[in-house]
N, C-alpha and C positions, 0 to 999 in steps of 0.2 A: 230657264230651267224651272219647272213647277216646284213649289214647296208646299208641304202639307204636314199635319201633325197626326200621330196615330197612337194607339194604346197597345203596348207590347207586353207579351206574357213573360213570366220569369223563367220559363224552361221550354225546351224544345218539344214539339209534338209532331205527330205524323197523321195525316188524313184530315179531312174537313171537319168531322165531328170533334175530333181531338183538339183541333185548332180552336173551335168555338169554346170548348170547355176551358182551355187554358186562358182565353181572354177573360172569362168570367171569374177566374180564380185569382183574387188579389192582384190585379194588374198594376203595373207601374206606368204612370202617364208621363211621357217625355216628348216635348216638342222637338222635331228634328227636320233637317233638310237633306234630302237624298242628293248627293253630288255625283254618284256613279253607280249604276246598277247594271249588272250583266245577267240577262234573262236567257235561259236556254230556248232555242228555237224549236218548239214542239207544238203539236196541236193542243186545242183547249182540253185539258184533262187534269187529273190529279197526279202529282208525282212527289217523290221524296228527294228530288235533286238538290244537293247542297251547293250553295253559291256564296260569294262574298259581296257584301254591300258596305260601301264607305258612307258614313253619315256624320253630319255635323250636329252635335248635340249641345244644348244649352241647359245648364243646371242653375236655375234660379239666381240669376245675377252673376254667375261665375264666368260667363263668357262662353263663346262657341269654341268647341274643340273637335278635332277630326278623329274618328274611331273607325276601325274596320271590324266587321262582325261576320261570323259564319252563320248562315241562315238556311232554312229549308223553304223552298218555293212551293206554294200550293196553287196559286192562280197566276198565270203569266200571260194571259191574253188581254191586251190593251184594246178596249173598245172605244175609249174616248180619253182624251187628255184634258185634265182639268187642273186649275191652280186655285189654291186656297190661301187666304191671308192668315197670317200667324194668329193663333189664339191659344189661350191657356184654359178656357172653359171646358170642364170635363165632359159635360153633356154634348157640347159642340164637337169635341174630339171623338166621342163615341159615335155621333151621327156621321162624322166624316169617315170613320172606319167602316161603318156599315155601308155607307154609300160606295166606298172604294170596293168593298167585297161584292156588292151588287153589280158594279161596273166590270168586275173581273180584273181589277187592278192588282198589282203585286202586293201580297200580304206576307210578311216574314215573321218567323218566330225565332227569337234569339236563343242560342244554346246557353249563353252566359249573359247575365245582366251586363249592361254596357260599362258600368263604372263600379269599382269596388270601393275606391277611396279617392279623395281629392287632397292634394298637398298644397300648402302655400307655395305660390310661385316665388321662390327666393333662390339665392345663389348658394345657400347652405344645403348640404346633402342631408336627406332624411335619415333618421336612425333606424326606422323599421320599414318593412315591406309587408304587404297585405295580400291575402287571397281568401276567397270565399270557400268555406268548407262545403263541398258538393257531394256528389254520389248519393249515398243513402240519406244524408241530411236534407238534400233538396227534395227527395221523395217524401220525407216525413213532414217537412214544413209546407208542402203543398196542401196537405189535408189537416195539419195540426199546427200548433204553435209551441215554441220552446218556452219553458217556465224556469228551468234551472239546468246547470251542467256542472259536473265535477271532472277534473282532469287527473289522470294517473299517467305515469311514464309509459305504461304499456297500452292503455286504451282510454276511451272517453265514455262517460255515462251521461246521457241526455234525458231530462225529464220534460214532459209535455203537459199542456193544459187538459188533455183528454185522459190523463192518468197513466200514461205509458212511460216506461223506462227502457231506453235503448242503449246497448253497449256497442260502441263504434271503434273502428281502428282509426289511426291518425289521418287516414285519407277520407274519413267520413263514411266508410262502408259499414253496414249493419252486421254485427256478429251475433247479437242476442237481443231478444225483446221480452219484456216483462209487463203483463197487465196488472198493475198494482191497484188502481182505483179508477172509478169513473170520473173523478174530478181532478183538479190541478195537483200536480206534484210540486210540493213546496221546496224540498231539499233532498239532495243525495249526498251521502257521506261514505268515503272509502277509507280503509286503514292503509298503512304504508305498504303492506305487501300486495294490496289490490285483490285480496282473496275474500274479503267480507265487505258487505254493503249495507248501509242503513238508508231507509227511504221513509219520508213522511209526506202526508197529503192534506188537502184542505178539509177532507171529511173526518179528520182525527185519526186516521190509520197510521200506524208506525210498524215498519217491518225491518228486521235486521237478520240477514241470512248470508250463508256462505255461497260464493259463486261456484265453488268446486267441491262443496260438501253439502251434507243434508242438514247442517246446523241452521236453525231458524227460530225467530222470535216474532210473534204477532201481538199487537195490542191496538185496541180502538178506544179513543178518548171521546169525551162528550163535547169537545171543542176543537177547533182547527189546530193542528200542530204545525207551527211555522218552521221549525228547525230541528234537525237531529245531527248528532256528531258521535261517531264511534271512536273508541280509544285508538290512537295511532298504532299501538302494538296489540290490537285486538286478536291477532292470530295466535298470540301466546296465551296459554291457559289461565295464568294469574292476572291477565289484563282484560278479562271479558267484561268490559264496561262500555256504556254509551249514555249520552244525555239527550233529553228532548226539551224543546222549548215551546211552550204555549203561554198560558197564564202563569205557569210555574216552571222552574228549572228543576227537572227530575233527573236523578242519577240512577241508572239501573246497573246492578252488579249481579253476576251469576254466582250463586253460592252452592250450598250442599244439595245434592240430588238434582243438580242442574236447574235449580229454580232461580228465577230472576227476582231480586229484591229491590224495590224502588225506594228512594229517599229524596226528600225535598232539599235542594241546595239553596233555593231562593224563590221568593214570591212576593206579591203585593205591590209591584211597581209597573204593572201593565204587561202587555204581551212581550215575550222574548222573541226577537226577530232575527237574530244572528248569533251563531256560536262558532268559535274557532278553538280547537284543542291542539296543543303542541307540547309534547313531552309531559311534564307534570302540571302544566298550567292550562286552565280553561278560561277563555275570555268570552263574555256574552254582552249583548246590548239589549236593553229594554227601553221603555218610554222615558226613563230618567237619565240614563247614561250608560257607561261601559264599566263592567266589573271584571276583576280577575281573581280566580280562585286557585289556591295552591292545593293540589290533590294530595300531597304528602301530609301536610298538616291540617287539611280540610278547613283552612282559614281563607277568608276573603282579604286580599292584601291591598286593594285599591278600589276607588270609585271615581271615574272620570266623567263629570257631568257634561251633557251636551250643551253647546253654546247657543244655538238658535232654537228656542223652545216654540217659536211661532210656526215652524215647519211641522206638518203632520208626520209622525214617525212611520206610518204605514205607506205614505206616498214618497217620502224621502228617507229610505231606510239607512241604517248605519252600515258602513263597509269596514270589515276587519280583516287583517292580514298579518300573520307572523312572519317577520323577516328571518328570524332565527329563533332559537329556544328562549331568548330573553328579550327580544325586541318586537313590540307590537305596534302596528301602524293602524291608526283609526281615521276614517274619513266619514264625516257626517255633515250634510248640507254643503256649505262651501268652506268647511274648516278641515284641516288635516293636522293630526298630532302623531308624533313618533315617540313612543314611550319605552323606557328601558327598565327592566326588572332587576333590582340590585339587592344584595345581601345586606341586612342590617347588622351593625356592629353589636357585639354581645352586650356592651355597656349601655346600649340604647334600647334594648328589647323591653324589659319590664313586662308589661302585659300586651305588648304590640306584636304583630306577626314578625317572623324572622326575615321577611322580605318586604321591600317597598318599591314603589314605582316612581320614576322621575321622567318628566316630559322634557326630552332633549331638543326636539324641534317642534315648532308650531307655526303654521302659516295659513292664510286664507287663499282660496282659489277664486277665479273669475266666475266659474260655473258650479253646478251642483255635482258632488262626487257620487258616481254610480259604482265604482270599483277601484281597487288598489292592487298593486303588485310591485315587488322589489325588482330592481335591475342593477346589480352590483351596488354601488353606493348611491344610486339614483332611484327615483320612483316613477312608476308608470301609473297614470291616473286616467280613468275613463270618466268623462264628464257629460252630464245631461245639459243641453243648451236650449234656452228659449230666446226667441228674437221677435222683433216687430216686423211684420211683413210690409214691404215698401208699397205694395199695391193695395192691400186691404187695411193696413194700419192696425191690424189685430195681432196680439201676441200668439205666436204659434211655435210648434216644436221644430227645432232646427236639427241638423245632423249632429250626432254625438261626436265628441272630440276625444282623441287619445293623445295625451300629453306626456312627455318625459321631462321631469323636473329634477333639479339638484337642490335638495333641502338645505336651507341655511337656518341659523338659530331663530330668526324671527320673520323670515321670508323664504322665497325660493327663486331659483333661476331657471327659466324655461329653456330647455335644450332643443326640443322639437315639439311641433303641434300639428296634428293631422285631423281633418274633418272627414268622418266616415259616412259613406252613403250606403246605409243598410236598408233593407226592404222595409217599407212601412214606417220609416222614422217619423213621418208627420203625425202618426197616431200614437206613438209610444210615450210613456211616462218615465220618470226617473227610476221607478222600481222595476221597470221592464228590462233594464240593462244590467248585465252582470259581467264581471271580468274575472276570468280564471287563468291560471298560469301553470306551466310545467316547470318545476324546479330543475335547474341544471341545464335546461335546453333553450332558455330564453324564448319560449313560445307563449304567446298571450292570446286567449280566446275571448272575443267580444260576442256575447250572447244577447240576442234580442228575439222577440217572439217570432219573427219571420226570417231570421238570418243568423248565421254563425260565421264570423270572420276571424281568421287566424292572422295574427301579427307576429312577424319574426324579425330578429335582428338581421340586418342586411349583411350578407357575406361579401367576399371579395368580388365575386361575379356581379353582384348588385352594385357594388361600388364602381366597378368598371363600366357597367351599363349607364350609371348616372353621369360619369365623366364623359362618356361618348355622347350622351344626350346633350350635355352642355358644351360639346365640341372641345373638351380639354383632352385632346388626344395624347399629348406628351405625358401628362400625368397618368392617363389610362395605360399607356405603354409601360411606364415605370412600375405602376402597380401590378401589372400582369407579369413583368419580369421578376419582381420580388416574390410573388405568390404563384409562380408557374406550376408548382407541385400541387397546389390546392384548388386552383380554379378548374372548373369543369365545362363551363359554357363558352368561354372565350379562348382564342388562340393568339399567341403573341404576334404571329405573322399577319393574321387578319387585321388586328388592331394597327399594326405598323403600316400595312398597305392603305388602310383607311386614312391614317395620319398623312401619308405621302399625298394621297388624292386631295385631302383637305388643304394641305399647303399649296398644292398646285392650283386649286380653285381660287385661293386667296392671292395668288401671284407671287408667293414666296418661293421662287424656283430654286434659289441657292440653298435655302434651308431644306427644302424637299430633297434635293440631290445629296446633301450631306447626310440626311437621315437614311438614305438608301444604303450607305455603307453598313450601318448597324442593323437595319431591318432585313435587308435582303441577304446579308451574309454571303454564303458560298453557293447560293442557288442561281446557277447560270441562266436558267430559263426565265426566272423572274427579272434578273438583271437586263436581259435582252428585251423583255417585254416593256420594262420601264424606260429603257433607252428609246425605244420606238415611240413611246408616249411623249417623251420630251421632244423627239424629232417632229412629231405632229404639231406641236405648239411652238416650234421654232426655238427651243431652249436647249439645244445640244451642248452649247457652251457651258451652261450651268452645271451639267452633270459630268463634264469632261474631267474635272479635277478629282472626282471621286470614283471613277471607274476602276475596278480591280485590275491589278497588273500581274498578280500571281496568286494562285490558290484562292479563287478560281481565275481562269483566263477565259475571256469570252471569245466568240468567233472573230477572226481577223476583220470581217466585214464591218463589225461594230466600230472598231477602232478606226478603220479607214473612213467610215462615214463621218466620224467626228473630226478627223484630220482634214477631210475635204471641206467640211463646214468652216473650219478656221482658215484654211487656205484661200477660201473665197472672200473672206471678210476681215481677217485679222492675222497679218503676217507674224507679229510678235507673239501672239498666243500660239500660233502654229509652231514657231521655233521653240517655245517653252515646252510644248507637249513632246516634240521630237527629242528634246534634251532629257526630259523626265521619263518618258516611256522607253522600256527596253525595245530593241529593234526587232525582236522576234514576235511582237504582238500583232504586227500587220505585215502585209506583203510589201517589202521594201522597194521592189522594182516598180510597183504601181505608184507609190508615193514619189519616188525619184522622177519618174516620167512626168507626174503632175507638176512637180517643182520646176523641172526643165521647161515645160510648156509656159509656165508663168514667167520664167526668166527671159523667154523670147520677147515678151512684152515689156519687161523692165530689166534689162541685162545688168544694170549697175546697182540693183537692190542688194545692199549688204546683208540684210536679214535673210533673204532667200539664199544668197551665196553661202552664208555661214551655216544655214540649215542643210544645204546641199552637201557641204563638206562633212557634216555629221552623218548624213545618210550614207555617203560614200564610205565613211569609217565603219558604220554598221555592216556595210556590204563588203568590207575588207578591201576596198579599192583605195588604199592609203596614199598612193602616189597622187591621185587626183585631189584627195582631201588636203594633202600637204601643199599642193600648188595653190589651192583656194585660200588656205590659211595664211600662206606667205603673202599672197596678193592682198589679202585683207589686213595683214599685220595683226593677226589674231593671237591673243595671249595663249590660247590652247595649243598652239603649234608645238611648244616644247613638251607639253604633256603627251601629245600625239606621238612625237618622236620617241620619247622614253617608253611609252606604253607598248608601242608596236615595233620598237627597235629599228627605226628608220635611218640609222646613221649612214648607211651606205648611200642613201638617197640625198643626203645633205652635203656630201663632200664638195660639191661645186656650188653650194648655196650658203656657204659660211658667211660671206659678206652680207647677204640679205638678212640672215639671222642676227648678225652683229648690228646692222642698221636698225633692225626692229627693236631689239633689247639686248644691248651689249653685255649687261651684267648677267642675265640669265643665260645668254649664249655662251659666254666665257665659262661660267660655272658648269654648264652642260659639257662643253668640250674638255675641260680639265678633268671632270669626273669620268670621262670615257676616253682617256688617252689610248687605251688599248684598241679602240675602234677607229679613232681618228688621231693620228700621231701629231706630235708638236710640230715636226718639220712640215707636215702637210698643211697645218693651220697657218704657220708663218708664211709658207709659200703662197697660200691663197690670199693672204692679207698684204702681200708685198706692195701692191699698188695703193693700199690704204694704211699708211704708216701710223695714223692716229689710232686706228683699230688694232694694228699690230702692237702698238705700245700698251694698249689696255690689256690685251691678252698676255703679253710677256710680263707686264707688271704684276698681274694676278698670279701668274706662274711663279715669279720670283718670291712673292709673299708666301706662297704655299711651300716652296722648296727652293733654297738658295743655290742648289747645285744642279737641278734638272735642266735648266736652260742656260748652262754656263757658256755654251758655244755662242750664245747670242748676247752675252754681257757687253761685249765691245759695241755691238749694235745698239744696245739699250742706252749707252751713254749719250749718244746723239738724240735718241728718242726722248729720253728724260729732259735733255737740254732744250729740246724743241717744244714738247707738249706738257711736261710736268716737272718744272724746275724744283718746286718744293720737295719732291721726293728724290732729287738727284743726290743730295748730300747723304741722306740715309742709305741710298743704294750704294754709294761709294764706300760708306763705312761698313756695310754688311757683306758686300761682295768680296770674295777672295780670288775671283777669277778675272777681275777687271784689270786691263792693262793700264798702269798708272800714267805712263808717259802719254798714251793716247788721250786719257782722261784729262791730264794737265793741259795738253795742247788745246783740246776743245774748250776747257774752262777759261784758259787765257784768251782764246780767240773771242769768246763771248763776254769776257771781263766778269766772270763769276768769282768774286773775291773770296767769299767764304769757302767755296769749294776748292779754289786754288790754294788758299791757306792750308786747308786740310791735306791736300795732296802734297804740298811742299813739306809739311811736317811729317807726313807718313813716309816721304822719300828721304827724310833725314836733314832737310834743309830748313832747320827751325829758324835760323837767323833771317833768312829771306822771308819766311812766313811772318815773323814778327815785324819785319820792316814793312811788309805789305799791309799789315794791320794798322801800323802807326801812320803810314803815308796815305794809303788808300781809304781806309775806314776812319782813321783818326779817332779811334775808340780806345781810350786808355783802359777802361774796365775790361774790354775784351782782350787787350794786350796783356793786362795783369793776369787775367784768367788763363790765357794761353801760357804765360810764363810759369804759373802755378802748375798747370798740367805737365809741362815739360820738366819742371823742377831742375833747372840747369842754371848754375851761378853766372855763367857767361851771358845767358839771355837776360838775367836781371841787370847785369852790368850794361848791356846794350840798351835796355829799356831806360835805365837811369841816364845814360849819356844822351839819348834821344830826347828825353823829357826835361833835361836840366834847364833849357832856355824857354820852356813852355809852362808858364805858371799853372794853367788848369791841369796839365799832366802831373806837375809836382804835387798838387793837392790830391789828385787821385792816388798817387804813389804813397803819399804820407798816410792816407786813410787805409791802405790795404797792405803796405809792405812790411808792417811791423812784425808779423808772425813768420816771415820768410827771410828777410834781410835786416841786418842791423840798421835802424833808421839813422844812426849817427853818420853812416857813410853817405847818405843822401843829404843830410842837413849840412855837412861840411862842404858839399859841392855847390850849395845854393849861393849865388852871388849876392854881395851886399847891396842893399837898396832895391832888390827885386820885390815887386809887389805880388804876393801870392794870395789868391782868394781863400778866405776861411782858414788862414794859417793857424790862428789861435785854436780854433776848434780841432784842427788836425793834430796840433801839438798836444792838446789836452787828450785827444783820443789815443795818441801814442803813449802818453804817460799812463793813461788808464789801462791800456793793453799791457804795458810793462808791469804795472802794479798787479794786474791780474795774473800775469805770468809768474811773478814773485810769489803771490799767494798760492797759486797752484803748485809751485815747487815746494813751498813750505808745507803745504798740506800733504803733498806726496811724500815728503821727507818724514813727517810725523807718522804717517801711515806705515811707511817702510820701517821706521825704528820700532814702532809698536809691534808690527808683525815679526820683526827680527827677534825682539825680546820674547815674544810669546813662543816662537819656535825654539829659541834657545832654552827657555825654561822646560819646554816639552822634551827637548833632547836630553836635558840634564836629568829629568825625572826618568826617562827611559834608560839612560845609561846607569843610573843608580840602582836599578832593579837587579836582583840576584839572577844568576844563570845556573841552570842545572847541568851538571857534568856527571855522566854515568858510563857504564861499560859499553853502551851502544855507540857513543861518540868515538870518532877516529881522528887522528892527526891528519890535517889537510896536506901535509908534506910527505910523510912516510906512509900514510894510509893504514897504519897499525892502530889498534885500540888506544885511546888517549890515556886510559888508566891501566897500570900494570896488572897482570894477573895475580901477582903476589903482592898483597897489600902491605906486607912488612917491609918491602923495599922502599927506599927513598925515590921520589920522582918530582919533577918540576914541569908544570903545564901553564901555557900562556893562552888566555881566552880573550879574543877581541870583541868589540861591541857589535861587530857584524855577525857574530855567532860562529866564526871560524876559530878552530882550536889547533894548537901546535904544541909538540914537545919543546921544551926550552932548547934542547940541543939541536932541534931541527930548524930553528930560526937562525938567520944570519946575525952576525955580531953587529950591534948598532954602531954608527960612526961616533966620533968623539965630539962632533959639533953639537949634536942633539941626542939626548938620551931617550927620546920618545921613539917607541917602536910602532911600526905600521904593519897591517895585515898584508902579507905578500900577494894575496889574491885580489883584495879590493882596492888597495891604494899603496903605491910604492913611493910616491913623491910628496903628496900633499897630505896635510893633516885632515882627518875626516872621521867618519864613523868607524873606520877600521883601526883606530889607535887602541893600544892595549889598555885594558881596564883592570885586569886581574891576573895575578901570578900566583899559582898554587905550588907550594913546595912542601915536601915532607922528608 
């Protein structure tokens, strides 16, 4: 591919003559290599056909980058193909351009310059984005050069070297033009309303006029006026003031008869080159430093001297910027100061101004400051850069930089830094750059003689663009979701699809499939499209787990395609999908046939058989499914029976179920007795007594009476298969034939069970004898005697144990609380050795002492309680009783008191509250004179004994 260098114009043109003019008008020389050119096939002629050219462009050591440009083709007839070596010599480049034009080679004019800015290649996201102010500005700067600009929230005001002032909208379109002077415009000032403008020029002219009124002021000085500033509230009648700066700082105020009165605010320190007016404070810079004047008191409140006096103030002018009404930012040379205006305390005033200035931040920069602007609590600094050329080793002008810094007390922290490629930067000086900003909109305008670049804070769309450029798709997707109401350029779905493609390109198929759930949502078309993409790269398995199963549901073909993929290579995965996916997602008949075909090759494959059973279940062919489950002894057989009520199908398969899992089978059969009766189950298990026992045992545990007809049968089943539960069964069953049970137990020599049966049948002595003779367990014999609590049994136990010393020891240790130990001791033969006799006797004595102590304690408690109750009864009986007309005689039922109180009467009142007339009571016997209430007590003394006799 041939490579050559050319000189390109800064704006588009049409026609050959126009083409040549553009090349001669401030061209930008850029070495480039054409990598792709598309030329329309047309005869040799002139045309305005627009086309795209991709070019690799190198910016002085910054490396080659690929750019795409919209171009207009003027000559497209190739007469000869030539190659040129790379060169940066401008004359050689011009020669090559001319040669190319003579040859009829392609010559293109760019609609836009190829690069507006260059960022540092880093992983940190830039804070600002840039675009060149075009439209009318492009037209102006083709024939003129910018000297100054002022920004209002509604419009822009641009001054030029040819003495013109243009009013522009925010897109750079010209709305008004003023011919102010034939020489350079030095400064434009606007009030806050944007209705009045002040302009000064190099020839000493000063104009202040209304943009929408006839109000106007003209003055011509005998020296250049470098600066003018109108009062921020100039629109109001009592604030008609402005200041000018040349060799003097003059304040003009409109007075009586609309006459303007000048007054000198400051002079004698060289030219005044910058003025910023905010509220009641005016800050200006001259050759010596920066001053601030309080317009209310007309006092100068500070002087901030410049640091580097070696720099020419006309070449490296001071930059001033009010952050707010009390904070001034000063940039001069490579020094930046942030000053705060504060009120002085009354006690400190004396002859001093009522305000003073404190420098709160001060730091040096790497380059020379050309402009300043606030950005929240940070600063935006436009810097003029000089560097040593690597090729010529001569100091030259480099691209200006726009930095965002965080001020610190004695230094600053760089937040971002961008090198700006403005037109003609190689020829610019520090004084040629200006930085203006629009308050509240975070718009920053970088002005140079041949270019105006707008820097904006990056919005969410820009943030997403940067993330996508860095291939941080997940973060981009998250940012888009958070800001979906504010983003205009991007769509969440497009970002998500790009993310999925990116993951698939990286080979992260599982993650890509997982993201499909979130990104594709309910869009069935996109789902199906992505599934086919996964199929093309052989990764259907990756997306299978994430396919939607409801809301939305894809075409059955999609699911069948995935199932066939698994069936061919992964039986376990296929079985998992069949289990997890609802049966209505795919054509069940098709899948069943596919499984059957595979089973012909491998008929004993348990995974395929289990899966086929599940498919039969989905197809409601439960009988076939049950047969497969029982053959496989699969745990889901019970769930299948319950879920689809298949009890009628298992009546002849009870043994199979019991063999598979007897516990679950018995629970299921007992829970559904109404569907499969107990008799049917017992009958089916007749030839499997061990399973029959399991079933009847569980039935007995649930209900002792339901299977009573089988209790006799259960005796032999317990004896054969479960002896530990035989004795509990005999104890709990009330329907068990004792004689049959005793016979079985005696045949099998089950001593404990035989003892229990003998005792239950009333033959306690035989039971005790069996314990003593068969078991020879004195403790069990004693325990048995205690349970029976029969004196004759104790006598038999003593007689049997009297010649057995170990038994005597056991009796001595346990008999004390049930039988008098003396009876046993008297029967012990003299000279018999009894193990631990002393300990046994000591225990008997201790038990006896314990009994005595318990009796004495009980006696004391009884006496105390009796005395307490006696006292209580005495107190109760000593209380008076009320007798009135409402009481009646319990014998004759007439009022107890006579109606005539003058008559004599006798009344007996008992402690039980019953009352009688004396004559109504029977005559007491001669043995005891105590009378008792006929109702409560007739024989024994008690609460009914008489306590009161009333006579009158």
